[in-house]
VEXNU-205231 format. One record per residue (C-alpha): x, y negated, z; chain; residue number from 1; residue in one letter. Coordinates in Angstrom, 2 decimals, padded with zeros to 5 digits. Layout:
((X Y Z) 'A' NUM 'A')
...
This chain:
((002.68 -020.17 -012.16) 'A' 1 'C')
((003.74 -018.33 -008.93) 'A' 2 'L')
((002.41 -020.87 -007.18) 'A' 3 'L')
((-000.75 -019.86 -008.71) 'A' 4 'F')
((-000.27 -015.90 -008.97) 'A' 5 'L')
((-000.18 -015.80 -004.79) 'A' 6 'N')
((-003.15 -018.21 -004.48) 'A' 7 'Q')
((-004.73 -015.22 -007.04) 'A' 8 'L')
((-003.86 -012.59 -004.84) 'A' 9 'Q')
((-004.92 -014.05 -001.79) 'A' 10 'K')
((-007.75 -014.29 -002.88) 'A' 11 'D')
((-008.24 -011.10 -003.73) 'A' 12 'L')
((-007.05 -009.60 000.01) 'A' 13 'E')
((-009.82 -011.49 001.13) 'A' 14 'E')
((-012.64 -010.99 -001.83) 'A' 15 'V')
((-010.85 -007.06 -000.40) 'A' 16 'K')
((-011.44 -007.89 003.52) 'A' 17 'E')
((-015.18 -009.06 002.70) 'A' 18 'L')
((-016.18 -005.93 000.20) 'A' 19 'L')
((-015.13 -003.77 003.59) 'A' 20 'A')
((-017.71 -005.32 006.11) 'A' 21 'K')
((-020.12 -005.57 003.34) 'A' 22 'A')
((-022.88 -002.80 003.43) 'A' 23 'T')
((-025.53 -004.23 000.97) 'A' 24 'R')
((-025.50 -003.16 -001.70) 'A' 25 'K')
((-026.17 -006.14 -004.22) 'A' 26 'R')
((-023.71 -007.75 -001.78) 'A' 27 'L')
((-020.76 -004.78 -002.86) 'A' 28 'R')
((-020.93 -005.74 -007.08) 'A' 29 'D')
((-021.13 -009.22 -006.39) 'A' 30 'V')
((-017.47 -008.39 -004.80) 'A' 31 'L')
((-016.41 -006.50 -006.68) 'A' 32 'V')
((-017.41 -007.94 -010.24) 'A' 33 'T')
((-015.24 -010.93 -008.09) 'A' 34 'E')
((-012.42 -008.41 -008.12) 'A' 35 'K')
((-012.24 -007.22 -010.92) 'A' 36 'H')
((-012.01 -010.39 -012.58) 'A' 37 'K')
((-009.22 -011.80 -009.94) 'A' 38 'L')
((-007.82 -008.41 -011.05) 'A' 39 'E')
((-007.72 -009.43 -014.50) 'A' 40 'L')
((-006.50 -012.84 -014.08) 'A' 41 'E')
((-003.22 -011.61 -011.74) 'A' 42 'I')
((-002.36 -009.37 -014.30) 'A' 43 'K')
((-002.12 -011.44 -017.18) 'A' 44 'N')
((-000.03 -013.79 -015.13) 'A' 45 'Q')
((003.47 -014.36 -016.87) 'A' 46 'P')
((006.20 -012.29 -014.04) 'A' 47 'P')
((007.91 -015.16 -012.77) 'A' 48 'P')
((011.36 -016.24 -013.38) 'A' 49 'E')
((014.28 -015.68 -011.43) 'A' 50 'P')
((014.57 -019.21 -009.49) 'A' 51 'K')
((017.98 -020.20 -010.81) 'A' 52 'D')
((017.13 -019.45 -014.28) 'A' 53 'V')
((013.58 -021.81 -012.86) 'A' 54 'A')
((015.44 -024.18 -011.53) 'A' 55 'E')
((018.24 -025.12 -013.83) 'A' 56 'E')
((014.74 -025.37 -016.90) 'A' 57 'E')
((012.86 -027.63 -014.96) 'A' 58 'K')
((015.90 -029.62 -014.17) 'A' 59 'S')
((017.18 -029.54 -017.56) 'A' 60 'S')
((013.19 -030.63 -018.34) 'A' 61 'L')
((013.20 -033.31 -016.48) 'A' 62 'G')
((009.83 -035.10 -015.47) 'A' 63 'G')
((006.91 -034.08 -015.58) 'A' 64 'Y')
((005.29 -030.43 -016.50) 'A' 65 'T')
((001.50 -029.91 -018.11) 'A' 66 'V')
((000.32 -026.72 -018.51) 'A' 67 'K')
((-001.69 -026.55 -022.22) 'A' 68 'I')
((-005.67 -025.09 -020.99) 'A' 69 'N')
((-007.18 -026.59 -024.23) 'A' 70 'N')
((-006.32 -025.04 -028.08) 'A' 71 'Y')
((-008.77 -023.73 -030.97) 'A' 72 'G')
((-007.60 -020.53 -032.81) 'A' 73 'W')
((-008.30 -019.11 -036.08) 'A' 74 'D')
((-007.96 -016.45 -038.36) 'A' 75 'Q')
((-006.48 -015.65 -042.36) 'A' 76 'S')
((-005.74 -012.12 -043.08) 'A' 77 'D')
((-002.76 -012.46 -042.25) 'A' 78 'K')
((-001.87 -014.78 -039.88) 'A' 79 'F')
((-003.26 -015.98 -036.80) 'A' 80 'I')
((-003.50 -019.50 -035.97) 'A' 81 'K')
((-003.25 -021.02 -032.91) 'A' 82 'I')
((-004.59 -025.11 -033.17) 'A' 83 'Y')
((-003.03 -027.44 -030.27) 'A' 84 'I')
((-003.67 -031.26 -029.64) 'A' 85 'S')
((-000.78 -033.65 -028.76) 'A' 86 'L')
((-000.79 -037.20 -029.45) 'A' 87 'N')
((002.21 -038.08 -030.61) 'A' 88 'G')
((003.76 -034.79 -031.03) 'A' 89 'V')
((005.34 -035.34 -035.00) 'A' 90 'Q')
((006.90 -038.05 -034.14) 'A' 91 'K')
((009.68 -036.05 -031.75) 'A' 92 'L')
((012.20 -034.33 -032.52) 'A' 93 'P')
((012.03 -030.99 -034.17) 'A' 94 'A')
((014.14 -029.02 -031.24) 'A' 95 'E')
((012.23 -030.74 -028.65) 'A' 96 'N')
((008.79 -027.83 -029.63) 'A' 97 'V')
((009.93 -024.76 -029.41) 'A' 98 'Q')
((007.81 -021.08 -029.57) 'A' 99 'V')
((009.00 -018.39 -028.20) 'A' 100 'N')
((007.18 -014.45 -029.83) 'A' 101 'F')
((007.22 -011.72 -028.66) 'A' 102 'T')
((005.32 -008.57 -030.42) 'A' 103 'E')
((002.07 -009.25 -027.60) 'A' 104 'R')
((002.93 -013.09 -026.67) 'A' 105 'S')
((003.96 -016.01 -027.46) 'A' 106 'F')
((004.70 -019.39 -025.47) 'A' 107 'D')
((004.70 -023.33 -026.63) 'A' 108 'L')
((007.25 -025.55 -024.86) 'A' 109 'L')
((007.07 -029.36 -026.02) 'A' 110 'V')
((010.28 -031.74 -024.58) 'A' 111 'K')
((009.57 -035.10 -023.15) 'A' 112 'N')
((006.47 -035.79 -025.25) 'A' 113 'L')
((005.02 -039.78 -023.56) 'A' 114 'N')
((007.44 -038.83 -020.89) 'A' 115 'G')
((006.35 -035.41 -020.07) 'A' 116 'K')
((006.45 -031.46 -020.80) 'A' 117 'N')
((003.71 -029.28 -021.84) 'A' 118 'Y')
((003.73 -026.20 -021.77) 'A' 119 'T')
((001.80 -023.18 -022.94) 'A' 120 'M')
((002.00 -018.98 -022.52) 'A' 121 'T')
((-000.35 -016.24 -024.51) 'A' 122 'F')
((000.48 -013.11 -022.71) 'A' 123 'N')
((-001.14 -009.70 -023.61) 'A' 124 'N')
((-002.19 -010.56 -027.36) 'A' 125 'L')
((-005.06 -008.42 -029.01) 'A' 126 'L')
((-002.98 -006.51 -031.50) 'A' 127 'K')
((000.96 -006.47 -032.09) 'A' 128 'P')
((002.67 -009.21 -034.01) 'A' 129 'I')
((005.35 -009.73 -036.76) 'A' 130 'S')
((008.29 -011.94 -034.31) 'A' 131 'V')
((010.01 -012.23 -037.41) 'A' 132 'E')
((006.94 -013.40 -039.76) 'A' 133 'G')
((005.49 -016.05 -037.06) 'A' 134 'S')
((006.15 -019.45 -036.61) 'A' 135 'S')
((005.13 -022.70 -035.48) 'A' 136 'K')
((004.09 -026.32 -037.83) 'A' 137 'K')
((003.83 -029.88 -036.60) 'A' 138 'I')
((001.31 -031.73 -038.04) 'A' 139 'K')
((-000.15 -035.15 -036.73) 'A' 140 'T')
((-001.19 -035.22 -033.77) 'A' 141 'D')
((-001.18 -031.63 -034.12) 'A' 142 'T')
((000.79 -028.11 -032.57) 'A' 143 'V')
((000.24 -025.27 -035.09) 'A' 144 'L')
((000.84 -021.63 -034.51) 'A' 145 'V')
((000.97 -019.20 -036.54) 'A' 146 'M')
((001.16 -015.61 -035.36) 'A' 147 'C')
((001.93 -013.13 -038.46) 'A' 148 'R')
((-000.51 -009.71 -038.04) 'A' 149 'K')
((001.48 -006.57 -038.09) 'A' 150 'K')
((-001.46 -005.05 -040.06) 'A' 151 'R')
((-004.38 -007.35 -041.64) 'A' 152 'E')
((-007.53 -006.63 -039.70) 'A' 153 'E')
((-009.69 -009.50 -038.07) 'A' 154 'K')
((-009.20 -009.80 -034.82) 'A' 155 'W')
((-012.06 -010.35 -032.70) 'A' 156 'E')
((-010.63 -012.75 -030.09) 'A' 157 'C')
((-007.25 -013.82 -028.73) 'A' 158 'L')
((-006.07 -011.25 -026.11) 'A' 159 'T')
((-006.44 -008.01 -024.54) 'A' 160 'Q')
((-007.77 -009.21 -021.94) 'A' 161 'V')
((-010.69 -011.06 -023.46) 'A' 162 'E')
((-011.48 -008.37 -024.91) 'A' 163 'K')
((-011.99 -006.39 -021.60) 'A' 164 'E')
((-014.07 -008.85 -019.95) 'A' 165 'S')
((-016.13 -009.21 -023.14) 'A' 166 'K')
((-016.94 -005.12 -022.92) 'A' 167 'E')
((-017.50 -005.67 -019.51) 'A' 168 'K')
((-020.38 -008.43 -019.99) 'A' 169 'E')
((-021.98 -006.71 -022.53) 'A' 170 'K')
((-021.83 -003.36 -020.72) 'A' 171 'A')
((-023.89 -005.55 -017.34) 'A' 172 'A')
((-026.52 -006.51 -019.59) 'A' 173 'Y')
((-027.33 -003.06 -021.75) 'A' 174 'D')
((-029.97 -002.52 -019.69) 'A' 175 'T')
((-033.83 -001.93 -020.28) 'A' 176 'S')
((-034.41 -003.27 -016.79) 'A' 177 'D')
((-035.48 -006.72 -016.74) 'A' 178 'P')
((-034.64 -007.92 -013.24) 'A' 179 'S')
((-031.38 -005.60 -013.73) 'A' 180 'E')
((-030.14 -007.97 -015.77) 'A' 181 'G')
((-031.25 -010.87 -014.10) 'A' 182 'L')
((-029.26 -009.27 -011.42) 'A' 183 'M')
((-025.95 -009.00 -013.85) 'A' 184 'N')
((-026.62 -013.33 -014.61) 'A' 185 'L')
((-026.83 -014.00 -010.92) 'A' 186 'L')
((-023.38 -011.55 -010.16) 'A' 187 'K')
((-021.75 -013.30 -013.56) 'A' 188 'K')
((-022.96 -016.65 -012.62) 'A' 189 'M')
((-020.86 -016.12 -008.96) 'A' 190 'Y')
((-018.30 -014.33 -010.37) 'A' 191 'A')
((-017.25 -017.49 -012.52) 'A' 192 'E')
((-019.43 -020.31 -010.66) 'A' 193 'G')
((-017.18 -022.64 -007.89) 'A' 194 'D')
((-017.38 -022.73 -004.14) 'A' 195 'D')
((-020.49 -024.70 -003.96) 'A' 196 'E')
((-021.82 -022.10 -006.90) 'A' 197 'M')
((-021.08 -019.04 -004.37) 'A' 198 'K')
((-022.78 -020.89 -001.14) 'A' 199 'R')
((-026.38 -021.61 -003.50) 'A' 200 'T')
((-026.41 -017.86 -004.37) 'A' 201 'I')
((-024.95 -016.73 -001.07) 'A' 202 'N')
((-027.91 -018.88 000.46) 'A' 203 'K')
((-031.02 -017.88 -002.18) 'A' 204 'A')
((-030.19 -014.31 -001.36) 'A' 205 'W')
((-030.57 -015.01 002.62) 'A' 206 'V')
((-034.00 -016.72 001.98) 'A' 207 'E')
((-034.81 -014.37 -000.26) 'A' 208 'S')
((-033.93 -011.68 002.95) 'A' 209 'R')
((-035.49 -012.99 005.19) 'A' 210 'E')
((-038.83 -013.79 002.96) 'A' 211 'K')
((-038.59 -010.18 002.84) 'A' 212 'Q')
((-038.33 -009.21 006.31) 'A' 213 'S')
((-041.53 -011.57 006.95) 'A' 214 'K')
((-043.52 -009.32 004.41) 'A' 215 'G')
((-043.61 -013.15 002.54) 'A' 216 'D')
((-042.63 -010.84 -001.11) 'A' 217 'I')
((-042.57 -006.84 -001.60) 'A' 218 'P')
((-038.93 -006.32 -002.90) 'A' 219 'M')
((-035.42 -005.95 -001.91) 'A' 220 'D')
((-033.55 -008.62 -003.43) 'A' 221 'I')
C-alpha cells in the first residue's frame, strides 16, 4: 500500500509540473482533471501502518498476500452487503477470516487460503455504520460482509470518493454545447486511460493543431 501511495504522489507531482508548463486551455483542463483524480485516490488510501506493526503482521501471515479488487454489493433497509468470491473459503477455520469495522470503514483479511492471504479495505464509506451491528458470514466460495446502517436509508454508492467522482462526471456532461460534451468525453478517456490511450489522444490533438495551422479546419481543437 505504501509503495502504491508513493507512486500516486509521484504521479501527482509530475502532473503539477506539467500543469505549470501548459499554456493551452484544453490541455490544462485535461491535466486538472487528472490532478483531481489522483488527489481523490491519495485521499482514499489507508494510512500506512507503523513499520514494526506491518513487519510483525507480515511475518505472522507468511506466504503471498493478494489485494482483492473484485466484489459485488447489494443493500436492504438495514444492511449494506458486500460479496467477495474466494474459492474454498468455507473450508478455513473461522479465525482465518477476520473483518474489522469502524464507523466509516472496514477491512477484510483472509489467512492462508490455498497458500495465499487475501485483503480488502474500504475507507470513507458513504454513510456511518454500526460497528456492533456489523458482521461477516462465510458461505460456499464467498465471504459476505454485512455493514449495519446507522440510519435505514438507501445508499447511492459505497464510498464518499465514489459519490464525488459521480458528481464531477455528471457536472462535466451537464452542458448544452455538443462540442463541449465531446471535449469532456475526451478528458474522461484521458483521465481514466492507460499510457497508450493518453498517447493516442495527445497525437490526435497535435494532428488537429497542425491541420488548423494549415487552414484545413476552422476550429480550435
